[in-house]
Wavefront OBJ file of the C-alpha trace (Angstrom):
o trace
v -56.611 -54.844 6.269
v -55.401 -52.942 9.489
v -56.528 -49.487 10.805
v -54.695 -47.602 8.346
v -53.918 -47.965 4.421
v -50.363 -47.659 3.244
v -50.412 -45.636 0.056
v -47.362 -45.681 -2.545
v -46.836 -42.593 -4.502
v -45.112 -43.678 -8.074
v -44.657 -39.952 -9.877
v -44.147 -36.842 -7.548
v -44.591 -33.812 -9.471
v -47.177 -31.546 -9.575
v -50.427 -33.855 -9.394
v -48.549 -36.314 -6.533
v -48.078 -33.313 -4.358
v -51.481 -32.626 -4.760
v -52.311 -36.417 -4.314
v -50.254 -35.956 -0.883
v -52.140 -33.145 0.445
v -55.242 -34.965 0.260
v -53.990 -38.106 1.730
v -52.578 -36.468 4.849
v -56.406 -35.035 5.295
v -58.010 -38.571 4.634
v -58.782 -40.328 7.820
v -56.823 -43.637 8.199
v -53.980 -42.627 5.339
v -50.345 -43.432 5.604
v -48.123 -42.444 3.041
v -44.963 -45.000 3.296
v -43.415 -44.804 -0.148
v -42.791 -42.892 -3.215
v -40.829 -43.424 -6.394
v -39.571 -40.794 -9.066
v -36.644 -40.768 -11.442
v -36.138 -36.916 -10.678
v -34.711 -36.044 -7.361
v -36.277 -32.646 -7.308
v -39.800 -33.894 -7.533
v -39.076 -36.197 -4.591
v -38.010 -33.505 -2.519
v -41.113 -31.775 -3.380
v -43.271 -34.856 -2.278
v -40.790 -34.940 1.168
v -41.807 -31.463 1.652
v -45.724 -32.310 1.270
v -45.410 -34.878 3.508
v -43.279 -33.410 6.278
v -44.607 -33.635 9.565
v -47.066 -36.191 8.654
v -45.308 -39.086 7.041
v -41.697 -40.095 6.239
v -41.986 -42.370 3.007
v -39.074 -44.670 1.553
v -38.073 -43.683 -1.598
v -37.856 -46.832 -4.504
v -36.159 -47.054 -7.310
v -39.582 -48.363 -9.005
v -43.478 -48.937 -8.602
v -42.294 -52.821 -8.776
v -39.785 -53.013 -6.179
v -41.974 -50.639 -4.338
v -44.891 -53.020 -3.985
v -43.114 -56.452 -3.622
v -41.422 -54.953 -0.488
v -44.683 -54.983 0.705
v -44.482 -51.466 2.173
v -48.095 -50.398 0.490
v -51.693 -51.623 0.293
v -52.148 -49.182 -2.765
v -50.340 -47.338 -5.579
v -51.296 -44.085 -6.684
v -49.746 -43.733 -10.290
v -49.160 -39.988 -10.903
v -46.689 -40.290 -13.410
v -46.276 -38.912 -16.954
v -49.322 -39.868 -19.068
v -47.040 -41.643 -21.869
v -45.460 -43.967 -18.770
v -48.421 -45.117 -17.327
v -48.787 -48.542 -19.517
v -45.147 -49.016 -18.363
v -45.581 -48.356 -15.185
v -48.411 -50.676 -14.652
v -47.192 -53.541 -16.654
v -45.197 -55.086 -13.584
v -47.782 -54.279 -11.051
v -51.119 -55.896 -12.742
v -50.302 -59.228 -11.314
v -49.091 -58.076 -7.877
v -51.336 -57.898 -5.108
v -51.737 -54.238 -4.666
v -55.043 -51.697 -5.016
v -54.305 -49.203 -7.947
v -55.614 -45.640 -8.589
v -54.108 -44.327 -11.835
v -54.113 -40.604 -12.949
v -55.919 -39.754 -15.865
v -55.810 -40.381 -19.006
v -55.323 -44.021 -18.430
v -53.090 -44.176 -21.330
v -52.162 -42.357 -24.226
v -53.453 -44.315 -27.149
v -56.543 -46.592 -27.354
v -54.499 -49.784 -27.815
v -52.222 -49.345 -24.498
v -55.823 -48.008 -22.369
v -57.197 -51.218 -24.052
v -54.766 -53.231 -22.581
v -54.804 -51.965 -19.047
v -58.745 -52.254 -19.204
v -58.524 -55.628 -19.970
v -55.743 -56.665 -17.486
v -57.323 -54.575 -14.793
v -60.569 -56.665 -15.529
v -58.805 -59.732 -14.550
v -57.621 -58.899 -11.491
v -58.111 -59.511 -7.699
v -57.235 -56.338 -6.294
v -59.322 -53.055 -7.276
v -58.335 -50.444 -10.071
v -59.356 -47.285 -10.277
v -59.152 -44.484 -12.998
v -58.800 -41.136 -11.215
v -61.650 -39.144 -12.800
v -61.675 -36.602 -10.339
v -64.106 -34.289 -11.552
v -67.367 -36.562 -10.995
v -66.630 -35.657 -7.202
v -66.498 -32.200 -7.652
v -69.706 -31.248 -5.300
v -71.198 -29.341 -7.311
v -70.674 -31.140 -10.134
v -71.906 -34.222 -8.282
v -74.952 -32.687 -7.359
v -76.166 -31.527 -10.664
v -75.737 -35.061 -12.099
v -77.893 -36.305 -9.616
v -80.435 -34.031 -10.508
v -80.301 -34.573 -14.232
v -80.521 -38.478 -13.067
v -83.730 -37.467 -11.016
v -85.643 -36.377 -13.697
v -85.127 -32.672 -12.770
v -84.889 -31.254 -16.481
v -87.528 -34.288 -17.578
v -85.853 -35.739 -20.773
v -82.255 -35.248 -21.175
v -81.646 -34.102 -24.783
v -78.580 -31.763 -25.076
v -75.507 -31.554 -23.067
v -73.047 -28.755 -23.258
v -69.718 -28.496 -21.162
v -67.681 -25.318 -21.390
v -63.982 -25.150 -19.842
v -62.249 -21.570 -20.369
v -59.344 -21.685 -18.331
v -55.097 -20.861 -18.143
v -52.773 -22.543 -20.157
v -51.395 -25.646 -19.480
v -48.988 -25.300 -16.457
v -44.990 -26.375 -16.840
v -44.460 -30.113 -16.094
v -40.899 -31.492 -15.265
v -39.217 -32.393 -18.420
v -41.902 -30.049 -20.542
v -43.376 -33.403 -21.447
v -46.906 -31.895 -21.463
v -45.917 -29.667 -24.541
v -46.116 -32.869 -26.836
v -49.135 -34.756 -27.831
v -46.956 -37.671 -28.174
v -46.283 -37.850 -24.513
v -50.118 -36.504 -23.685
v -52.083 -38.210 -26.417
v -53.122 -34.775 -27.093
v -54.994 -31.875 -25.605
v -58.184 -33.782 -26.372
v -56.978 -36.947 -24.567
v -54.987 -35.361 -21.739
v -57.289 -32.549 -20.827
v -60.423 -33.128 -22.042
v -60.710 -37.000 -20.786
v -62.344 -35.735 -17.866
v -65.210 -34.240 -20.026
v -65.450 -37.204 -21.711
v -65.844 -39.241 -19.092
v -68.436 -36.493 -17.516
v -70.523 -36.888 -20.853
v -70.872 -40.535 -21.190
v -72.109 -40.499 -16.756
v -74.349 -37.956 -17.129
v -75.826 -39.227 -20.546
v -75.802 -42.459 -19.390
v -74.994 -43.818 -23.053
v -71.841 -44.648 -25.319
v -70.549 -42.020 -28.010
v -70.851 -43.333 -32.125
v -69.057 -40.456 -33.221
v -67.447 -37.178 -32.819
v -66.048 -34.149 -34.688
v -63.778 -31.624 -33.514
v -62.669 -28.640 -34.667
v -59.544 -27.299 -32.788
v -55.880 -26.009 -33.130
v -53.270 -24.015 -31.054
v -53.869 -20.534 -32.281
v -52.359 -18.547 -29.231
v -50.545 -20.421 -26.418
v -47.433 -21.760 -26.577
v -46.292 -20.155 -30.000
v -42.909 -18.934 -29.183
v -41.607 -21.959 -27.169
v -39.142 -24.103 -28.227
v -38.121 -27.656 -26.746
v -34.880 -28.918 -28.234
v -36.236 -26.879 -31.187
v -39.124 -28.334 -31.712
v -42.416 -26.153 -31.025
v -45.322 -27.841 -29.218
v -48.246 -29.264 -30.842
v -50.836 -29.114 -28.437
v -54.695 -27.956 -29.332
v -55.294 -24.707 -27.013
v -59.037 -24.386 -28.321
v -61.559 -26.451 -30.082
v -65.191 -27.132 -30.273
v -66.179 -30.813 -29.775
v -69.488 -32.434 -30.796
v -70.429 -35.997 -29.752
v -73.408 -37.912 -30.813
v -74.182 -40.839 -28.217
v -76.198 -44.126 -29.092
v -79.565 -43.090 -27.170
v -80.035 -40.258 -29.194
v -78.186 -37.462 -26.960
v -75.548 -34.925 -28.679
v -73.249 -33.318 -26.411
v -70.536 -30.530 -26.885
v -67.526 -29.233 -25.241
v -66.213 -25.815 -25.475
v -62.686 -25.699 -24.230
v -60.502 -22.655 -24.562
v -57.106 -22.620 -22.735
v -56.576 -18.850 -23.347
v -59.498 -17.770 -21.076
v -57.564 -17.032 -17.680
v -60.112 -14.509 -16.888
v -63.187 -16.012 -16.777
v -65.258 -16.001 -13.729
v -66.435 -19.883 -13.847
v -63.748 -22.204 -15.280
v -66.481 -24.961 -16.092
v -70.024 -24.347 -16.896
v -72.115 -27.507 -17.585
v -76.060 -27.090 -18.920
v -78.191 -29.819 -19.544
v -81.519 -29.389 -21.446
v -84.081 -31.594 -21.213
v -87.868 -31.524 -22.917
v -88.880 -29.613 -19.349
v -86.098 -27.483 -18.042
v -82.591 -26.185 -18.265
v -80.112 -27.147 -15.526
v -76.746 -25.246 -15.229
v -73.926 -25.676 -12.774
v -71.648 -22.954 -12.192
v -67.452 -23.880 -11.098
v -65.718 -22.842 -8.858
v -68.936 -20.396 -8.118
v -70.457 -24.041 -6.799
v -74.174 -22.539 -8.366
v -76.677 -24.586 -9.922
v -79.440 -22.750 -11.430
v -82.467 -24.575 -12.757
v -84.888 -23.169 -15.486
v -87.818 -24.487 -16.159
v -89.565 -24.087 -19.616
v -92.284 -21.563 -19.084
v -93.637 -20.632 -22.415
v -93.242 -17.691 -25.028
v -93.285 -14.244 -23.099
v -94.021 -15.789 -19.862
v -91.916 -14.619 -16.685
v -88.779 -16.969 -16.133
v -88.832 -18.803 -13.094
v -85.084 -19.790 -12.593
v -83.839 -20.709 -9.152
v -80.545 -20.767 -7.907
v -78.793 -23.462 -5.281
v -75.170 -22.953 -3.698
v -73.502 -26.465 -3.154
v -71.185 -26.357 -0.117
v -67.603 -27.645 -0.326
v -65.962 -28.649 2.553
v -63.007 -25.852 3.139
v -60.772 -28.851 4.059
v -61.113 -30.020 0.590
v -60.861 -26.882 -0.977
v -57.244 -25.973 0.723
v -55.878 -29.407 -0.172
v -55.715 -29.163 -3.812
v -56.172 -27.333 -7.032
v -59.180 -29.234 -8.159
v -62.415 -27.522 -6.561
v -62.033 -30.476 -3.958
v -62.920 -33.108 -5.858
v -59.066 -35.091 -5.136
v -60.213 -34.874 -1.822
v -63.807 -36.723 -2.401
v -62.134 -38.978 -4.795
v -59.588 -40.334 -2.093
v -62.421 -40.852 0.545
v -64.175 -42.947 -1.915
v -61.032 -44.607 -3.143
v -60.190 -45.447 0.598
v -63.810 -47.087 1.029
v -63.455 -49.292 -1.485
v -59.841 -50.297 -0.439
v -61.386 -51.150 2.521
v -63.979 -53.216 1.137
v -66.726 -50.341 2.316
v -67.538 -48.786 -0.936
v -67.749 -49.901 -5.040
v -65.312 -48.867 -7.202
v -66.817 -46.091 -8.997
v -64.390 -45.326 -11.678
v -63.582 -48.382 -13.504
v -60.608 -48.678 -16.016
v -63.198 -49.561 -18.554
v -64.408 -46.030 -18.100
v -60.779 -44.840 -18.447
v -60.388 -46.722 -21.522
v -63.762 -44.961 -23.170
v -63.012 -41.653 -22.003
v -59.599 -41.810 -24.262
v -61.413 -43.386 -27.049
v -63.684 -40.402 -27.434
v -60.653 -38.331 -26.419
v -58.385 -40.114 -29.620
v -61.393 -39.366 -31.929
v -61.418 -35.858 -31.262
v -57.934 -35.395 -31.613
v -57.756 -37.461 -35.110
v -61.049 -35.254 -36.115
v -59.443 -32.329 -35.704
v -55.982 -32.969 -37.377
v -58.081 -34.597 -40.533
v -60.981 -32.567 -40.294
v -63.623 -34.567 -40.555
v -66.246 -36.445 -38.528
v -64.821 -39.817 -36.639
v -66.967 -42.906 -35.832
v -65.928 -44.235 -32.830
v -66.293 -47.881 -34.225
v -62.691 -47.151 -35.836
v -60.786 -46.764 -33.229
v -62.608 -49.973 -31.442
v -61.814 -52.245 -34.441
l 1 2 3 4 5 6 7 8 9 10 11 12 13 14 15 16 17 18 19 20 21 22 23 24 25 26 27 28 29 30 31 32 33 34 35 36 37 38 39 40 41 42 43 44 45 46 47 48 49 50 51 52 53 54 55 56 57 58 59 60 61 62 63 64 65 66 67 68 69 70 71 72 73 74 75 76 77 78 79 80 81 82 83 84 85 86 87 88 89 90 91 92 93 94 95 96 97 98 99 100 101 102 103 104 105 106 107 108 109 110 111 112 113 114 115 116 117 118 119 120 121 122 123 124 125 126 127 128 129 130 131 132 133 134 135 136 137 138 139 140 141 142 143 144 145 146 147 148 149 150 151 152 153 154 155 156 157 158 159 160 161 162 163 164 165 166 167 168 169 170 171 172 173 174 175 176 177 178 179 180 181 182 183 184 185 186 187 188 189 190 191 192 193 194 195 196 197 198 199 200 201 202 203 204 205 206 207 208 209 210 211 212 213 214 215 216 217 218 219 220 221 222 223 224 225 226 227 228 229 230 231 232 233 234 235 236 237 238 239 240 241 242 243 244 245 246 247 248 249 250 251 252 253 254 255 256 257 258 259 260 261 262 263 264 265 266 267 268 269 270 271 272 273 274 275 276 277 278 279 280 281 282 283 284 285 286 287 288 289 290 291 292 293 294 295 296 297 298 299 300 301 302 303 304 305 306 307 308 309 310 311 312 313 314 315 316 317 318 319 320 321 322 323 324 325 326 327 328 329 330 331 332 333 334 335 336 337 338 339 340 341 342 343 344 345 346 347 348 349 350 351 352 353 354 355 356 357 358 359 360 361
């Protein structure tokens, strides 16, 4: 490969534009091709690339790759189109970064993972939350033994509602896999990464209680969960919980992750970018908590909406494409996150515990 990596972008909506903003500050990256069926979205991509790249427009991802214009493609198309977009690309000589969730169903995610395992070129699932600097430091410290033996993990995301997307596709679970797949696959991926084990059962209590109540699309009301509690049991005995609220716009920190071991508790607060370490002190003894601020590159913060994570992910993906680093988030990782999310959706609908074995056949 030459001195530059030529990228093609399939899907140039909101997340596609964030990828462009991060590619333009990634050394050695060049955007040479874009594809999207919506002209407005193509215009957003051209505006985002203005003064840096002048990408060619292709009618499809397959046409883009067969043209020889790209070394790698980023798939940022709507969730329910991922498998259809990927099918003609899997046998072609191109590196692939596919946005989360890998697919909207377990069956489609399993197909992608199986195809990816047989490819000569790399496949990367875009789980960028792993790459937020404070989250990455937090995970490093948990794995390094700073809390002793991990027993409990909790993740809280209190945030704003889902933003409007082109064609309002994200208002319906049939297009997204449901909130627990679409949004929460990030957190289920983090759980697996932190716990270093596989999920065995899930219980989710959730509903759409506040957001989207008055919205109608073609006379149809949205059906996406806007708040939930999810408990996940892992096969090493660790349990984890996700607390999601999508009508908590005023929360000072959007994400708060807490790991509790037999020796200490560790918290990370995002976007405050602070890690708090609280060792056990015994009843009524003085607390000994310490705080650490984790710096984030200003370039990374300005290039996207995910606390710099998209930028850091692109540096790692670019290195992998060049053969200078590993694939950090595989299609198998993407599949496992979809499985947990799909189990949570089923649990919330049927109000019961769901064993992961039910989805894995």
